[in-house]
C-alpha positions as semicolon CSV with decimal commas, in nm:
position;residue;x (nm);y (nm);z (nm)
1;X;0,270;-3,775;1,883
2;X;0,467;-3,540;2,145
3;X;0,232;-3,208;2,071
4;X;-0,131;-3,234;1,930
5;X;-0,327;-2,909;1,829
6;X;-0,694;-2,955;1,820
7;X;-0,924;-2,699;1,665
8;X;-0,727;-2,416;1,768
9;X;-0,853;-2,080;1,699
10;X;-0,630;-1,778;1,759
11;X;-0,661;-1,387;1,739
12;X;-0,678;-1,065;1,922
13;X;-1,027;-0,948;2,062
14;X;-1,300;-1,018;1,812
15;X;-1,022;-1,063;1,538
16;X;-0,955;-1,439;1,417
17;X;-0,631;-1,498;1,266
18;X;-0,625;-1,863;1,234
19;X;-0,955;-2,079;1,278
20;X;-0,980;-2,422;1,397
21;X;-0,646;-2,529;1,291
22;X;-0,515;-2,890;1,347
23;X;-0,183;-3,047;1,327
24;X;0,072;-3,286;1,522
25;X;0,435;-3,281;1,606
26;X;0,607;-3,622;1,638
27;X;0,867;-3,668;1,890
28;X;1,211;-3,619;1,757
29;X;1,144;-3,411;1,436
30;X;1,223;-3,089;1,319
31;X;0,873;-2,927;1,251
32;X;0,863;-2,566;1,065
33;X;0,565;-2,319;1,089
34;X;0,588;-2,088;0,809
35;X;0,382;-1,853;0,608
36;X;0,395;-1,472;0,493
37;X;0,455;-1,205;0,726
38;X;0,155;-1,116;0,964
39;X;-0,018;-1,468;0,870
40;X;0,015;-1,558;1,282
41;X;0,328;-1,775;1,275
42;X;0,477;-1,643;1,601
43;X;0,118;-1,598;1,757
44;X;0,065;-1,966;1,684
45;X;0,389;-2,047;1,856
46;X;0,300;-1,796;2,167
47;X;-0,023;-1,996;2,197
48;X;0,150;-2,343;2,211
49;X;0,386;-2,242;2,450
50;X;0,093;-2,096;2,683
51;X;0,197;-1,722;2,657
52;X;-0,110;-1,625;2,462
53;X;-0,459;-1,790;2,523
54;X;-0,654;-1,914;2,223
55;X;-1,004;-1,801;2,156
56;X;-1,090;-2,172;2,150
57;X;-0,916;-2,525;2,095
58;X;-0,647;-2,730;2,286
59;X;-0,290;-2,790;2,308
60;X;-0,194;-3,124;2,417
61;X;0,185;-3,179;2,520
62;X;0,257;-3,540;2,569
63;X;-0,094;-3,643;2,641
64;X;-0,180;-3,328;2,886
65;X;-0,381;-3,017;2,761
66;X;-0,170;-2,703;2,827
67;X;-0,464;-2,470;2,761
68;X;-0,670;-2,628;3,068
69;X;-0,371;-2,697;3,292
70;X;-0,360;-2,467;3,603
71;X;-0,129;-2,473;3,891
72;X;0,135;-2,736;3,951
73;X;0,032;-2,911;3,648
74;X;0,091;-2,617;3,410
75;X;0,408;-2,567;3,563
76;X;0,501;-2,925;3,464
77;X;0,375;-2,903;3,141
78;X;0,564;-2,556;3,101
79;X;0,915;-2,732;3,209
80;X;0,844;-2,989;2,921
81;X;1,000;-2,732;2,676
82;X;1,220;-2,445;2,621
83;X;1,180;-2,136;2,421
84;X;1,430;-1,926;2,203
85;X;1,281;-1,593;2,118
86;X;1,348;-1,416;1,791
87;X;1,572;-1,144;1,948
88;X;1,742;-1,379;2,182
89;X;1,608;-1,213;2,463
90;X;1,922;-1,208;2,694
91;X;1,940;-1,001;2,998
92;X;2,208;-0,750;2,900
93;X;2,299;-0,684;3,263
94;X;2,399;-1,034;3,318
95;X;2,707;-1,253;3,173
96;X;2,630;-1,504;2,905
97;X;2,686;-1,791;3,194
98;X;2,422;-1,602;3,416
99;X;2,175;-1,583;3,163
100;X;2,183;-1,948;3,075
101;X;2,196;-2,046;3,438
102;X;1,882;-1,807;3,525
103;X;1,595;-2,097;3,464
104;X;1,823;-2,321;3,692
105;X;1,832;-2,034;3,972
106;X;1,440;-1,970;3,943
107;X;1,315;-2,347;3,934
108;X;1,577;-2,556;4,114
109;X;1,762;-2,612;4,467
110;X;2,068;-2,724;4,306
111;X;2,384;-2,591;4,436
112;X;2,566;-2,278;4,279
113;X;2,857;-2,516;4,159
114;X;2,646;-2,770;4,006
115;X;2,420;-2,510;3,817
116;X;2,738;-2,342;3,675
117;X;2,867;-2,693;3,555
118;X;2,529;-2,763;3,380
119;X;2,522;-2,431;3,223
120;X;2,901;-2,450;3,125
121;X;2,805;-2,776;2,954
122;X;2,527;-2,623;2,731
123;X;2,745;-2,343;2,647
124;X;2,971;-2,610;2,498
125;X;2,720;-2,791;2,341
126;X;2,642;-2,477;2,135
127;X;2,986;-2,380;2,069
128;X;3,024;-2,095;2,337
129;X;3,242;-2,268;2,597
130;X;3,472;-1,989;2,630
131;X;3,198;-1,706;2,608
132;X;3,041;-1,759;2,986
133;X;3,219;-1,453;3,125
134;X;3,122;-1,233;2,853
135;X;2,839;-0,979;2,823
136;X;2,553;-1,037;2,539
137;X;2,672;-0,701;2,395
138;X;2,992;-0,876;2,363
139;X;2,831;-1,145;2,142
140;X;2,737;-1,152;1,771
141;X;2,386;-1,178;1,635
142;X;2,456;-1,568;1,575
143;X;2,640;-1,631;1,924
144;X;2,350;-1,445;2,127
145;X;2,100;-1,714;1,960
146;X;2,335;-2,006;2,036
147;X;2,349;-1,861;2,386
148;X;1,962;-1,792;2,395
149;X;1,938;-2,196;2,280
150;X;2,176;-2,303;2,536
151;X;1,937;-2,127;2,801
152;X;1,643;-2,280;2,645
153;X;1,814;-2,641;2,703
154;X;1,931;-2,580;3,058
155;X;1,635;-2,762;3,209
156;X;1,693;-3,052;2,987
157;X;1,346;-3,044;2,790
158;X;1,247;-3,276;2,528
159;X;1,110;-2,994;2,301
160;X;1,240;-2,688;2,180
161;X;1,064;-2,397;2,041
162;X;1,264;-2,145;1,787
163;X;1,109;-1,809;1,675
164;X;1,294;-1,695;1,332
165;X;1,625;-1,857;1,452
166;X;1,773;-1,728;1,118
167;X;1,653;-1,387;1,118
168;X;1,909;-1,126;1,072
169;X;2,200;-1,367;1,022
170;X;2,431;-1,372;0,717
171;X;2,403;-1,687;0,524
172;X;2,714;-1,841;0,676
173;X;2,622;-1,797;1,024
174;X;2,269;-1,918;0,955
175;X;2,403;-2,237;0,799
176;X;2,608;-2,313;1,116
177;X;2,284;-2,234;1,334
178;X;2,121;-2,509;1,105
179;X;2,390;-2,758;1,146
180;X;2,342;-2,730;1,536
181;X;1,971;-2,763;1,527
182;X;2,012;-3,049;1,308
183;X;2,310;-3,214;1,556
184;X;2,085;-3,145;1,850
185;X;1,783;-3,309;1,691
186;X;1,981;-3,591;1,559
187;X;2,221;-3,676;1,872
188;X;1,972;-3,590;2,153
189;X;1,623;-3,660;2,024
190;X;1,511;-3,325;2,091
191;X;1,177;-3,223;1,925
192;X;1,202;-2,901;1,748
193;X;0,903;-2,656;1,669
194;X;1,049;-2,362;1,457
195;X;0,877;-2,053;1,328
196;X;1,086;-1,959;1,000
197;X;1,029;-1,803;0,653
198;X;1,395;-1,876;0,566
199;X;1,389;-2,132;0,253
200;X;1,732;-2,220;0,286
201;X;1,705;-2,317;0,647
202;X;1,379;-2,489;0,599
203;X;1,520;-2,735;0,303
204;X;1,832;-2,780;0,543
205;X;1,649;-2,890;0,882
206;X;1,294;-2,935;0,819
207;X;1,148;-3,298;0,834
208;X;0,814;-3,161;0,824
209;X;0,620;-2,830;0,755
210;X;0,299;-2,656;0,784
211;X;0,219;-2,323;0,596
212;X;-0,048;-2,099;0,740
213;X;-0,217;-1,830;0,543
214;X;-0,402;-1,525;0,641
215;X;-0,686;-1,522;0,385
216;X;-0,777;-1,901;0,441
217;X;-0,712;-1,838;0,825
218;X;-0,571;-2,215;0,859
219;X;-0,317;-2,473;0,692
220;X;-0,295;-2,470;0,333
221;X;0,001;-2,709;0,286
222;X;0,159;-2,985;0,522
223;X;0,443;-3,228;0,414
224;X;0,813;-3,231;0,358
225;X;0,988;-2,914;0,200
226;X;1,109;-3,110;-0,112
227;X;0,733;-3,260;-0,164
228;X;0,584;-2,922;-0,171
229;X;0,840;-2,776;-0,377
230;X;0,791;-3,038;-0,660
231;X;0,427;-3,116;-0,613
232;X;0,218;-2,830;-0,456
233;X;-0,084;-2,753;-0,639
234;X;-0,178;-2,449;-0,458
235;X;-0,013;-2,155;-0,659
236;X;0,105;-1,954;-0,350
237;X;0,257;-2,251;-0,204
238;X;0,447;-2,325;-0,547
239;X;0,568;-1,997;-0,565
240;X;0,700;-1,950;-0,196
241;X;0,890;-2,294;-0,222
242;X;1,015;-2,211;-0,588
243;X;1,107;-1,862;-0,510
244;X;0,901;-1,727;-0,762
245;X;0,737;-1,382;-0,787
246;X;0,400;-1,300;-0,824
247;X;0,375;-1,151;-1,170
248;X;0,079;-0,944;-1,105
249;X;0,294;-0,736;-0,883
250;X;0,549;-0,681;-1,147
251;X;0,621;-0,312;-1,295
252;X;0,417;-0,263;-1,592
253;X;0,539;-0,018;-1,878
254;X;0,313;0,294;-1,911
């Protein structure tokens, strides 16, 4: 397993959002974390990438515990993955190529021509070969997310974390992003951990999912999307995957 989450509890202060969560991510798969709004999906991802310290538990990346790692060992582990945040998080004062090149500028001593070449190759890989000289404000929302994926890939990590990649995109643009993710996984063996609640994208790209729930403070479903759609016994899981409304929330005649 490339990632193992062991007895992980997360929250803020005394508030526990998820408690003693356990799951594993296999090498090369597209693994999706989903659940209703505010249930801790993004907080879980931020904990897995080392941004938020957990209340307790461990996150193992390729055999090393990121939670306990310090100094050079922590830096070594952080370089094993790239991250695309929900907004794309591109710097508006830098060109697209400069944004993608930034990790190479910060963490390598490569000569500038080589950094430019590597960065441009990543932009071409995501379909933005001609956009390097543009500013982020000149790109559509979908193109900004593609540029953010290129930046996440520029150090050639084996793992990519994506936070709500389809959020705010129209169906056609979202489907194109799904194809990109599937292609990168298939052709390069990249492991994806994706936070999402977009059903169409989940069915299109996910090899396996976990569903987290606020009330249970943990995982209430795990498996392949189609299997959960057809065989889930939990009523909430069934409604989610079959896009069925909760009848108790319907308008009642007076």
